[in-house]
OpenMM code with the backbone's topology and positions (N, CA, C; nanometers):
from openmm import Vec3, app, unit

residues = "UNK UNK UNK UNK UNK UNK UNK UNK UNK UNK UNK UNK UNK UNK UNK UNK UNK UNK UNK UNK UNK UNK UNK UNK UNK UNK UNK UNK UNK UNK UNK UNK UNK UNK UNK UNK UNK UNK UNK UNK UNK UNK UNK UNK UNK UNK UNK UNK UNK UNK UNK UNK UNK UNK UNK UNK UNK UNK UNK UNK UNK UNK UNK UNK UNK UNK UNK UNK UNK UNK UNK UNK UNK UNK UNK UNK UNK UNK UNK UNK UNK UNK UNK UNK UNK UNK UNK UNK UNK UNK UNK UNK UNK UNK UNK UNK UNK UNK UNK UNK UNK UNK UNK UNK UNK UNK UNK UNK UNK UNK UNK UNK UNK UNK UNK UNK UNK".split()
positions = [
    Vec3(1.1047, 0.4879, 1.3353),
    Vec3(0.9826, 0.5117, 1.4105),
    Vec3(0.8849, 0.4293, 1.3191),
    Vec3(0.8038, 0.3521, 1.3434),
    Vec3(0.6958, 0.2853, 1.2773),
    Vec3(0.5833, 0.4158, 1.2196),
    Vec3(0.5004, 0.3773, 1.1357),
    Vec3(0.4027, 0.4890, 1.1072),
    Vec3(0.3060, 0.4635, 1.2133),
    Vec3(0.2753, 0.3653, 1.2571),
    Vec3(0.1755, 0.3537, 1.3757),
    Vec3(0.2321, 0.4735, 1.4853),
    Vec3(0.3651, 0.4584, 1.5433),
    Vec3(0.4273, 0.5450, 1.6163),
    Vec3(0.4168, 0.6761, 1.5919),
    Vec3(0.4291, 0.7119, 1.4442),
    Vec3(0.4264, 0.8425, 1.4263),
    Vec3(0.2877, 0.9139, 1.4212),
    Vec3(0.2114, 0.8325, 1.3744),
    Vec3(0.0746, 0.8829, 1.3839),
    Vec3(0.0417, 0.9335, 1.5235),
    Vec3(0.0700, 0.8384, 1.6436),
    Vec3(0.0396, 0.8620, 1.7621),
    Vec3(0.0905, 0.9990, 1.8211),
    Vec3(0.2305, 1.0222, 1.7730),
    Vec3(0.3007, 1.1542, 1.8158),
    Vec3(0.2171, 1.2778, 1.7351),
    Vec3(0.1530, 1.2259, 1.6175),
    Vec3(0.1034, 1.3631, 1.5720),
    Vec3(-0.0256, 1.4317, 1.6231),
    Vec3(-0.0880, 1.3546, 1.7275),
    Vec3(-0.1970, 1.3929, 1.7650),
    Vec3(-0.2014, 1.5438, 1.8292),
    Vec3(-0.2753, 1.6451, 1.8256),
    Vec3(-0.2548, 1.7662, 1.8645),
    Vec3(-0.3584, 1.8026, 1.9885),
    Vec3(-0.4901, 1.7442, 1.9233),
    Vec3(-0.6263, 1.8008, 2.0241),
    Vec3(-0.7129, 1.6798, 2.0061),
    Vec3(-0.7728, 1.6600, 2.1014),
    Vec3(-0.8947, 1.5551, 2.0870),
    Vec3(-1.0044, 1.6455, 2.1711),
    Vec3(-1.1534, 1.6036, 2.1172),
    Vec3(-1.2666, 1.6369, 2.1664),
    Vec3(-1.3584, 1.5285, 2.1717),
    Vec3(-1.4802, 1.5353, 2.2145),
    Vec3(-1.5584, 1.4115, 2.2370),
    Vec3(-1.5717, 1.3205, 2.0897),
    Vec3(-1.5734, 1.4062, 1.9669),
    Vec3(-1.6158, 1.3168, 1.8634),
    Vec3(-1.5128, 1.3734, 1.7392),
    Vec3(-1.3795, 1.4247, 1.7802),
    Vec3(-1.3195, 1.4646, 1.6720),
    Vec3(-1.1595, 1.4720, 1.7446),
    Vec3(-1.0574, 1.4538, 1.6571),
    Vec3(-0.9553, 1.4493, 1.6607),
    Vec3(-0.8226, 1.5412, 1.5608),
    Vec3(-0.7595, 1.6068, 1.6095),
    Vec3(-0.6939, 1.6930, 1.5085),
    Vec3(-0.5201, 1.6792, 1.5353),
    Vec3(-0.4878, 1.6212, 1.4227),
    Vec3(-0.3478, 1.5582, 1.3733),
    Vec3(-0.2594, 1.6783, 1.3174),
    Vec3(-0.1376, 1.6863, 1.3308),
    Vec3(-0.0356, 1.7846, 1.2743),
    Vec3(0.0440, 1.6910, 1.1944),
    Vec3(0.0396, 1.6665, 1.0460),
    Vec3(0.1147, 1.5557, 0.9763),
    Vec3(0.2190, 1.6435, 0.9278),
    Vec3(0.3560, 1.6085, 0.9925),
    Vec3(0.4668, 1.7013, 0.9328),
    Vec3(0.5272, 1.6593, 0.8265),
    Vec3(0.6405, 1.7222, 0.7658),
    Vec3(0.7070, 1.6965, 0.6266),
    Vec3(0.7631, 1.5392, 0.6477),
    Vec3(0.8337, 1.5141, 0.7669),
    Vec3(0.9104, 1.4170, 0.7733),
    Vec3(0.8155, 1.2947, 0.8118),
    Vec3(0.6812, 1.2851, 0.8081),
    Vec3(0.5995, 1.1686, 0.8139),
    Vec3(0.6427, 1.0762, 0.7507),
    Vec3(0.6876, 0.9437, 0.7771),
    Vec3(0.7072, 0.8518, 0.7046),
    Vec3(0.6483, 0.8088, 0.6045),
    Vec3(0.4941, 0.7947, 0.5824),
    Vec3(0.4326, 0.7960, 0.4548),
    Vec3(0.4685, 0.8572, 0.3243),
    Vec3(0.5355, 1.0159, 0.3454),
    Vec3(0.5528, 1.0759, 0.2510),
    Vec3(0.6639, 1.0356, 0.1702),
    Vec3(0.7225, 0.9388, 0.2231),
    Vec3(0.8905, 0.8866, 0.1419),
    Vec3(0.8309, 0.8177, 0.0269),
    Vec3(0.8509, 0.8458, -0.0922),
    Vec3(0.8550, 0.7967, -0.2219),
    Vec3(0.6878, 0.7776, -0.2497),
    Vec3(0.6103, 0.8670, -0.1977),
    Vec3(0.4812, 0.8724, -0.2297),
    Vec3(0.4398, 1.0133, -0.2370),
    Vec3(0.4991, 1.0949, -0.3392),
    Vec3(0.5374, 1.0578, -0.4581),
    Vec3(0.6763, 1.1718, -0.4788),
    Vec3(0.7788, 1.1197, -0.5306),
    Vec3(0.8979, 1.2206, -0.5313),
    Vec3(0.8891, 1.3249, -0.6002),
    Vec3(0.9414, 1.4220, -0.5054),
    Vec3(0.9149, 1.5846, -0.5403),
    Vec3(0.7823, 1.6083, -0.5196),
    Vec3(0.6470, 1.5755, -0.4993),
    Vec3(0.5226, 1.5925, -0.4791),
    Vec3(0.4704, 1.5140, -0.3515),
    Vec3(0.5535, 1.5346, -0.2197),
    Vec3(0.4871, 1.4365, -0.1425),
    Vec3(0.3099, 1.4364, -0.1071),
    Vec3(0.2575, 1.3220, -0.0956),
    Vec3(0.0891, 1.2963, -0.0605),
    Vec3(0.0812, 1.2149, 0.0182),
    Vec3(0.0005, 1.2254, 0.1336),
    Vec3(-0.0210, 1.1098, 0.2164),
    Vec3(-0.0976, 1.0035, 0.1448),
    Vec3(-0.1009, 0.8960, 0.1167),
    Vec3(-0.1538, 0.7899, 0.0362),
    Vec3(-0.2901, 0.7490, 0.1243),
    Vec3(-0.4032, 0.7341, 0.0474),
    Vec3(-0.5268, 0.6807, 0.1111),
    Vec3(-0.5132, 0.5952, 0.2158),
    Vec3(-0.4298, 0.5001, 0.2379),
    Vec3(-0.3863, 0.4051, 0.3453),
    Vec3(-0.3545, 0.4884, 0.4551),
    Vec3(-0.2599, 0.5896, 0.4398),
    Vec3(-0.2223, 0.6259, 0.5531),
    Vec3(-0.3171, 0.7575, 0.6172),
    Vec3(-0.4166, 0.7687, 0.5411),
    Vec3(-0.5548, 0.8640, 0.5560),
    Vec3(-0.6682, 0.7413, 0.6650),
    Vec3(-0.6372, 0.6190, 0.6188),
    Vec3(-0.7241, 0.5154, 0.6930),
    Vec3(-0.6348, 0.4828, 0.8352),
    Vec3(-0.4984, 0.5170, 0.8326),
    Vec3(-0.4343, 0.4653, 0.9364),
    Vec3(-0.4543, 0.5700, 1.0512),
    Vec3(-0.4714, 0.7051, 1.0146),
    Vec3(-0.5284, 0.7898, 1.1168),
    Vec3(-0.6456, 0.7602, 1.1615),
    Vec3(-0.7581, 0.7172, 1.0769),
    Vec3(-0.8602, 0.6833, 1.1251),
    Vec3(-0.8885, 0.5923, 1.2261),
    Vec3(-0.7945, 0.4935, 1.1733),
    Vec3(-0.7965, 0.3787, 1.3170),
    Vec3(-0.7277, 0.4137, 1.4406),
    Vec3(-0.6553, 0.5029, 1.4299),
    Vec3(-0.5664, 0.5450, 1.5515),
    Vec3(-0.6926, 0.6335, 1.5975),
    Vec3(-0.7488, 0.7279, 1.5724),
    Vec3(-0.8248, 0.7954, 1.6237),
    Vec3(-1.0045, 0.7435, 1.6814),
    Vec3(-0.9911, 0.6068, 1.5880),
    Vec3(-1.1298, 0.5297, 1.6346),
    Vec3(-1.0861, 0.4671, 1.7539),
    Vec3(-0.9682, 0.4247, 1.7660),
    Vec3(-0.9235, 0.3616, 1.9252),
    Vec3(-0.9244, 0.4308, 2.0384),
    Vec3(-0.8982, 0.5771, 2.0345),
    Vec3(-0.9239, 0.6992, 2.0999),
    Vec3(-1.0663, 0.7053, 2.1346),
    Vec3(-1.1225, 0.7206, 2.0425),
    Vec3(-1.2799, 0.7363, 2.0752),
    Vec3(-1.3318, 0.6281, 2.1177),
    Vec3(-1.3010, 0.4986, 2.0862),
    Vec3(-1.3859, 0.3844, 2.1540),
    Vec3(-1.3146, 0.3113, 2.2780),
    Vec3(-1.1819, 0.3952, 2.3358),
    Vec3(-1.1374, 0.3580, 2.4243),
    Vec3(-1.0650, 0.1900, 2.4433),
    Vec3(-1.0285, 0.1374, 2.3194),
    Vec3(-0.9677, 0.0375, 2.3086),
    Vec3(-0.8870, 0.0359, 2.1651),
    Vec3(-0.7762, -0.0798, 2.1468),
    Vec3(-0.7475, -0.0844, 2.0159),
    Vec3(-0.8278, -0.1815, 1.8994),
    Vec3(-0.8666, -0.0828, 1.8204),
    Vec3(-0.9115, -0.1246, 1.7019),
    Vec3(-0.8424, -0.1038, 1.5554),
    Vec3(-0.8924, -0.2027, 1.4847),
    Vec3(-0.8591, -0.2107, 1.3349),
    Vec3(-0.9707, -0.1766, 1.2392),
    Vec3(-0.9665, -0.1288, 1.1246),
    Vec3(-1.0591, -0.1183, 1.0320),
    Vec3(-1.1086, -0.2368, 0.9769),
    Vec3(-1.2237, -0.2919, 0.9848),
    Vec3(-1.2867, -0.4026, 0.9304),
    Vec3(-1.3254, -0.4093, 0.7942),
    Vec3(-1.4012, -0.3236, 0.7752),
    Vec3(-1.4636, -0.3001, 0.6424),
    Vec3(-1.4664, -0.1462, 0.6064),
    Vec3(-1.4593, -0.1395, 0.4697),
    Vec3(-1.4685, -0.0059, 0.4299),
    Vec3(-1.6004, 0.0058, 0.3085),
    Vec3(-1.7194, 0.0777, 0.3737),
    Vec3(-1.8243, 0.0880, 0.2622),
    Vec3(-1.8197, 0.1701, 0.1664),
    Vec3(-1.7592, 0.2950, 0.2122),
    Vec3(-1.7523, 0.3973, 0.1085),
    Vec3(-1.6061, 0.4822, 0.1311),
    Vec3(-1.5576, 0.5249, 0.0092),
    Vec3(-1.4146, 0.6276, 0.0131),
    Vec3(-1.4451, 0.7149, -0.0805),
    Vec3(-1.4241, 0.8425, -0.0466),
    Vec3(-1.4156, 0.9408, -0.1195),
    Vec3(-1.2948, 1.0402, -0.0899),
    Vec3(-1.2447, 1.0691, -0.1726),
    Vec3(-1.1150, 1.1479, -0.1739),
    Vec3(-1.1373, 1.2954, -0.2629),
    Vec3(-1.1536, 1.3899, -0.1798),
    Vec3(-1.1720, 1.5158, -0.2425),
    Vec3(-1.0644, 1.6199, -0.2435),
    Vec3(-0.9413, 1.5789, -0.1514),
    Vec3(-0.8406, 1.6872, -0.1668),
    Vec3(-0.7124, 1.6048, -0.0982),
    Vec3(-0.6179, 1.6764, -0.1332),
    Vec3(-0.4611, 1.6135, -0.0640),
    Vec3(-0.4445, 1.6189, 0.0592),
    Vec3(-0.3636, 1.5374, 0.1382),
    Vec3(-0.2821, 1.5710, 0.2631),
    Vec3(-0.1483, 1.5835, 0.2362),
    Vec3(-0.1064, 1.7093, 0.2377),
    Vec3(0.0202, 1.7364, 0.1972),
    Vec3(0.1138, 1.7544, 0.3183),
    Vec3(0.2476, 1.7746, 0.3160),
    Vec3(0.3301, 1.7867, 0.4464),
    Vec3(0.2777, 1.9178, 0.5154),
    Vec3(0.2851, 1.9110, 0.6525),
    Vec3(0.2609, 2.0188, 0.7278),
    Vec3(0.1224, 2.0290, 0.7503),
    Vec3(0.0284, 1.9621, 0.7069),
    Vec3(-0.1144, 1.9766, 0.7071),
    Vec3(-0.1673, 1.9658, 0.8428),
    Vec3(-0.2538, 1.9984, 0.8672),
    Vec3(-0.3354, 1.9474, 1.0161),
    Vec3(-0.4595, 1.8828, 0.9495),
    Vec3(-0.4931, 1.7756, 0.9900),
    Vec3(-0.5936, 1.6894, 1.0039),
    Vec3(-0.6823, 1.6669, 1.0898),
    Vec3(-0.8146, 1.7058, 1.0623),
    Vec3(-0.9128, 1.6903, 1.1715),
    Vec3(-1.0059, 1.5849, 1.1069),
    Vec3(-1.0291, 1.4832, 1.2167),
    Vec3(-1.1060, 1.3681, 1.1988),
    Vec3(-1.2258, 1.3573, 1.2827),
    Vec3(-1.3534, 1.3546, 1.2258),
    Vec3(-1.4582, 1.3593, 1.2984),
    Vec3(-1.5378, 1.2124, 1.2621),
    Vec3(-1.5945, 1.1728, 1.3766),
    Vec3(-1.6767, 1.0614, 1.3556),
    Vec3(-1.8307, 1.0900, 1.3833),
    Vec3(-1.9327, 1.0271, 1.3096),
    Vec3(-2.0623, 1.0304, 1.3573),
    Vec3(-2.0999, 0.8678, 1.3332),
    Vec3(-2.1481, 0.8318, 1.4641),
    Vec3(-2.2104, 0.6763, 1.4388),
    Vec3(-2.3117, 0.6682, 1.3892),
    Vec3(-2.3365, 0.5405, 1.3332),
    Vec3(-2.4662, 0.5459, 1.2617),
    Vec3(-2.5434, 0.4072, 1.3165),
    Vec3(-2.6618, 0.4189, 1.3013),
    Vec3(-2.7543, 0.3061, 1.3265),
    Vec3(-2.7198, 0.1620, 1.3254),
    Vec3(-2.6599, 0.1827, 1.1961),
    Vec3(-2.6043, 0.0251, 1.1259),
    Vec3(-2.4898, -0.0337, 1.2014),
    Vec3(-2.4213, 0.0366, 1.2868),
    Vec3(-2.3067, -0.0155, 1.3643),
    Vec3(-2.1692, 0.0391, 1.2645),
    Vec3(-2.2037, 0.1354, 1.1738),
    Vec3(-2.0793, 0.1877, 1.0978),
    Vec3(-2.0495, 0.3283, 1.1034),
    Vec3(-1.9406, 0.3777, 1.0817),
    Vec3(-1.9220, 0.5264, 1.1383),
    Vec3(-1.8908, 0.5977, 1.0059),
    Vec3(-1.9367, 0.7030, 1.0174),
    Vec3(-1.9098, 0.8156, 0.8948),
    Vec3(-1.8238, 0.8716, 0.9402),
    Vec3(-1.6871, 0.8690, 0.8758),
    Vec3(-1.5615, 0.9485, 0.9251),
    Vec3(-1.5284, 1.0550, 0.8169),
    Vec3(-1.5137, 1.1782, 0.8671),
    Vec3(-1.4604, 1.2834, 0.7905),
    Vec3(-1.3661, 1.3438, 0.7952),
    Vec3(-1.2628, 1.3643, 0.7142),
    Vec3(-1.1443, 1.4192, 0.7250),
    Vec3(-1.1166, 1.5657, 0.6615),
    Vec3(-1.0698, 1.6552, 0.7377),
    Vec3(-1.0935, 1.7922, 0.6660),
    Vec3(-0.9363, 1.8532, 0.7252),
    Vec3(-0.9395, 1.9841, 0.6475),
    Vec3(-0.8314, 2.0592, 0.6847),
    Vec3(-0.8769, 2.1788, 0.7679),
    Vec3(-0.8599, 2.2039, 0.8985),
    Vec3(-0.9377, 2.2843, 0.9989),
    Vec3(-0.8893, 2.4146, 0.9421),
    Vec3(-0.7633, 2.4688, 0.9156),
    Vec3(-0.7258, 2.5838, 0.8703),
    Vec3(-0.7679, 2.6156, 0.7569),
    Vec3(-0.8095, 2.5818, 0.6299),
    Vec3(-0.8863, 2.5967, 0.5167),
    Vec3(-1.0247, 2.5442, 0.5345),
    Vec3(-1.0607, 2.5075, 0.6405),
    Vec3(-1.2195, 2.4437, 0.6290),
    Vec3(-1.2434, 2.3749, 0.4821),
    Vec3(-1.1345, 2.2812, 0.4449),
    Vec3(-1.1541, 2.2184, 0.3143),
    Vec3(-1.1720, 2.0579, 0.3651),
    Vec3(-1.2541, 2.0049, 0.2859),
    Vec3(-1.2954, 1.8699, 0.2855),
    Vec3(-1.1690, 1.8092, 0.2341),
    Vec3(-1.1230, 1.6695, 0.2907),
    Vec3(-1.0054, 1.5874, 0.2156),
    Vec3(-1.0837, 1.4758, 0.1917),
    Vec3(-1.1390, 1.4101, 0.2808),
    Vec3(-1.2045, 1.2720, 0.2420),
    Vec3(-1.3330, 1.2293, 0.3444),
    Vec3(-1.3945, 1.1475, 0.3017),
    Vec3(-1.4950, 1.0904, 0.3841),
    Vec3(-1.5128, 0.9468, 0.3459),
    Vec3(-1.5475, 0.8620, 0.4608),
    Vec3(-1.5325, 0.7308, 0.4560),
    Vec3(-1.6645, 0.6811, 0.5444),
    Vec3(-1.7045, 0.5688, 0.5214),
    Vec3(-1.7962, 0.4900, 0.5856),
    Vec3(-1.7232, 0.3485, 0.6492),
    Vec3(-1.7001, 0.3755, 0.7489),
    Vec3(-1.5898, 0.2376, 0.8148),
    Vec3(-1.6828, 0.1874, 0.9472),
    Vec3(-1.6344, 0.0467, 0.9245),
    Vec3(-1.6671, -0.0266, 1.0422),
    Vec3(-1.5485, -0.0809, 1.1318),
    Vec3(-1.5336, -0.0795, 1.2536),
    Vec3(-1.4213, -0.1225, 1.3403),
    Vec3(-1.4218, -0.2373, 1.3962),
    Vec3(-1.3254, -0.3304, 1.4090),
    Vec3(-1.3332, -0.4413, 1.5235),
    Vec3(-1.2090, -0.4236, 1.5885),
    Vec3(-1.2396, -0.4775, 1.7191),
    Vec3(-1.1279, -0.4787, 1.8215),
    Vec3(-1.0000, -0.5528, 1.8070),
    Vec3(-0.8876, -0.4773, 1.8071),
    Vec3(-0.7694, -0.5395, 1.7634),
    Vec3(-0.7166, -0.6566, 1.8606),
    Vec3(-0.6584, -0.7555, 1.8077),
    Vec3(-0.6252, -0.8675, 1.8950),
    Vec3(-0.4713, -0.8650, 1.9124),
] * unit.nanometer
topology = app.Topology()
chain = topology.addChain("A")
for resn in residues:
    res = topology.addResidue(resn, chain)
    for name in ("N", "CA", "C"):
        topology.addAtom(name, app.Element.getBySymbol(name[0]), res)
């Protein structure tokens, strides 16, 4: 199973501007990152952002640019990941990732998306 397929299968809940995923222990991005101490890498977090942005915008998108990336907490196996979007007037999105069970901020991005061809 590809990472993209695995992300799609992780979605548990969707509202107008937020998405909740369950990242299981067998999620492919945990393999080798890091042995004995699995952690979802930053690119994995961005992949979840792109999946939820595609759902939000009702078309397949990819990340065009990252203006800011701030990592403040880990995404460990069996974590719930809530992704919320705030559209900005300049065409960018403020995207925040939290652990909804703990109310803990995980990361924050300012991203721009483009339709995937």
